[in-house]
C-alpha positions in Angstrom: 68.3 150.5 64.3 69.8 153.3 66.7 69.0 154.6 69.7 70.1 157.9 71.7 71.1 156.8 75.0 71.9 160.7 76.9 74.8 162.0 74.8 75.6 158.9 72.9 74.3 156.8 70.3 73.6 153.2 70.4 73.1 150.8 67.3 72.9 147.5 66.5 75.2 146.1 63.7 74.8 142.4 63.3 74.4 140.7 66.5 76.5 143.4 68.5 75.8 147.1 69.3 77.9 149.6 69.2 77.9 152.9 71.4 79.2 156.1 70.0 80.1 158.8 71.8 79.1 162.6 71.6 82.3 162.8 69.2 81.6 160.2 66.7 83.7 157.8 68.0 83.0 154.0 68.8 83.8 153.8 72.6 82.8 150.3 73.5 81.1 147.3 71.6 78.9 145.1 73.2 78.8 141.5 71.7 78.1 137.7 72.6 80.1 134.7 73.6 80.2 131.9 75.2 82.0 129.3 77.3 81.8 126.0 78.0 83.4 123.9 81.3 82.4 120.0 81.8 78.9 119.8 81.0 77.9 123.7 81.5 77.7 126.1 78.9 77.4 129.7 79.4 75.8 132.3 77.0 76.2 136.2 77.3 74.6 138.2 74.4 73.0 141.6 74.5 69.3 142.9 73.7 66.9 146.3 73.7 63.6 145.8 75.5 61.6 149.1 74.9 63.7 151.6 76.2 66.4 149.6 78.4 69.2 147.9 77.3 70.1 144.6 78.8 73.4 142.2 79.0 71.7 138.5 79.4 73.5 135.6 80.8 72.2 131.9 79.8 73.4 129.3 81.1 72.9 125.4 80.6 73.7 122.1 81.7 74.3 118.9 80.0 72.0 120.8 77.2 68.9 122.1 79.5 68.5 125.3 80.4 69.2 126.3 83.9 69.3 130.1 84.0 68.4 133.3 81.9 69.4 136.3 83.9 69.6 140.1 82.6 71.8 142.8 83.7 70.5 146.6 82.9 73.1 148.2 80.9 71.9 151.8 79.4 68.0 152.8 79.8 65.7 155.7 78.9 66.7 154.8 75.1 65.0 156.8 72.4 64.7 155.9 69.0 67.2 158.1 66.9 67.0 156.5 63.2 66.9 160.3 61.1 69.4 160.9 58.3 71.9 163.0 60.2 72.2 160.3 62.9 72.4 157.4 60.6 75.3 159.3 59.0 77.1 160.0 62.2 76.6 156.3 63.3 78.2 155.3 59.3 81.3 157.4 59.8 81.8 156.3 63.2 81.4 152.5 62.2 83.9 153.0 59.2 86.4 154.9 61.4 86.4 152.4 63.7 86.2 149.2 61.0 89.6 151.1 59.7 91.5 151.1 63.4 90.3 147.5 64.1 92.2 146.6 60.6 95.3 148.3 61.3 95.1 146.6 64.9 95.0 143.0 63.4 97.7 143.7 61.2 99.8 145.3 64.0 98.8 141.7 65.7 99.5 139.7 62.9 102.9 141.4 62.5 104.1 140.6 66.2 102.5 137.0 66.2 104.8 136.0 62.8 107.3 137.9 64.9 107.3 135.2 68.0 107.5 132.3 65.2 110.1 133.9 63.6 112.0 134.4 67.1 112.5 131.1 67.6 115.3 129.8 64.9 114.0 126.6 62.5 110.4 126.8 63.4 109.1 127.6 59.9 111.7 125.4 58.2 110.9 122.2 56.1 111.5 119.0 58.4 111.8 115.4 57.1 110.2 113.7 60.5 107.1 112.3 59.8 103.4 113.6 60.5 103.5 113.4 64.1 106.5 115.9 64.0 104.5 118.2 61.8 101.4 118.0 63.8 103.1 118.8 66.8 105.2 121.5 64.5 102.1 123.2 63.4 100.3 123.0 66.6 102.9 125.0 68.7 103.2 127.7 65.8 99.7 128.3 66.0 99.5 128.5 70.0 102.5 130.7 70.3 101.1 133.1 67.3 97.3 133.2 68.8 98.5 133.5 72.3 102.1 134.1 73.0 102.0 131.0 74.9 105.3 130.8 76.7 105.4 127.2 77.4 104.4 126.5 73.7 107.3 128.4 73.0 110.0 126.6 74.7 108.4 123.1 73.7 108.7 124.3 70.3 112.6 125.6 70.9 113.0 122.1 71.9 111.4 120.2 69.3 113.3 121.7 66.7 116.6 121.4 68.9 115.2 117.4 68.7 115.0 117.6 65.1 118.4 118.8 64.2 120.2 116.1 67.1 120.9 112.6 66.2 117.9 112.0 68.4 116.3 108.4 68.4 113.2 108.2 66.4 111.3 106.8 69.6 111.9 109.8 71.9 110.9 112.3 68.9 107.7 110.8 68.3 107.1 110.9 72.2 108.4 114.1 72.5 106.0 115.4 69.5 102.9 113.7 71.1 103.5 115.1 74.4 103.2 118.4 72.5 100.3 117.5 70.9 98.8 116.8 74.5 100.3 120.8 75.7 98.6 122.1 72.7 95.0 120.2 73.5 95.1 118.8 70.1 91.2 117.0 69.8 92.7 115.2 66.7 95.2 112.4 68.5 93.3 109.2 67.7 94.6 107.5 70.6 98.0 107.7 73.1 100.0 105.2 71.5 103.4 106.4 70.5 106.6 104.2 69.0 108.0 101.4 71.3 110.5 102.4 72.9 114.0 101.7 71.7 117.3 103.1 72.7 119.6 100.8 70.1 119.5 103.5 67.2 121.1 106.5 68.5 123.7 107.5 70.9 122.6 109.2 74.1 122.3 112.8 74.5 122.2 113.8 78.3 122.1 117.4 77.7 119.1 117.2 75.9 117.6 114.8 78.1 118.0 117.1 80.7 116.3 119.5 79.2 113.2 117.6 78.3 113.0 116.6 81.6 112.7 120.0 83.0 109.7 120.5 80.3 108.2 117.4 81.4 108.4 118.9 85.4 107.0 122.2 84.0 104.0 120.9 82.4 103.3 118.8 85.6 103.3 122.4 87.9 100.9 123.0 84.8 99.1 120.2 85.1 98.9 121.3 89.1 97.6 124.7 88.4 94.6 123.6 86.2 93.4 120.9 88.3 93.5 123.8 91.4 90.8 126.0 89.2 88.7 122.7 88.5 89.8 123.1 84.9 90.1 118.8 84.8 90.1 118.2 80.9 92.9 120.9 80.7 94.8 119.0 83.7 94.4 116.1 82.0 96.0 117.3 78.9 98.8 118.3 80.5 99.6 115.1 82.5 99.9 113.4 79.2 101.8 115.4 77.7 104.1 115.7 80.9 103.9 111.5 80.7 105.1 111.8 77.0 107.8 114.2 77.5 109.4 112.3 80.7 109.6 109.1 78.3 111.2 111.1 75.7 113.7 112.4 78.1 114.5 108.8 79.5 115.1 107.5 75.8 117.6 110.6 75.2 119.3 109.7 78.7 119.8 106.1 77.3 117.5 104.4 79.4 114.3 102.6 77.4 
């Protein structure tokens, strides 16, 4: 369905709406999204009601509806579904799809370049499942979010892989990395039993790892300040495990 809104055209495209200006270009998309915060679920979407276009906000608490508000976005809509208008809209959507495809390709290239800048990130390593899960989780965050903390954790993970680090230290560090990536697949928080007899102390690496643990503690504090308790808890568990790795690397079990 297509509606005329002043000099623009509004069209439904799946569960989203596109606004096409007088030049025949898509100037805005109105989509749907949701966000969960503890027991609350927020959902935003859009709808046409008569000659008005609304943005709807719905809130559920513990699965029960709490509130549903509507905000007027456009009014004075007039149905405009003639052939010439459909052709204008089709051309606008096709051009916009091509532009967004090119943008995704650029973003993907930039994301892969961020990973490639971390020497050894894509190399094969023989340090077990925990290490590989941590490496892949960190790569995913670097790619998706340009996460500076994840990049620092990944660089140090690769450095540990290439050093004669104690397996227990590497296991503790990898588990901490998984927590820092909000990995939901961690069955429990048990890691290899501390042992300092299987590798020589590595004081420089120990300090580098300890600094990351302190950074994670600060990140946890920041998350608590904005009441993001789940994120704060994940960062605290990450800091604990990475601090344990630092102790092992320093020769203290």
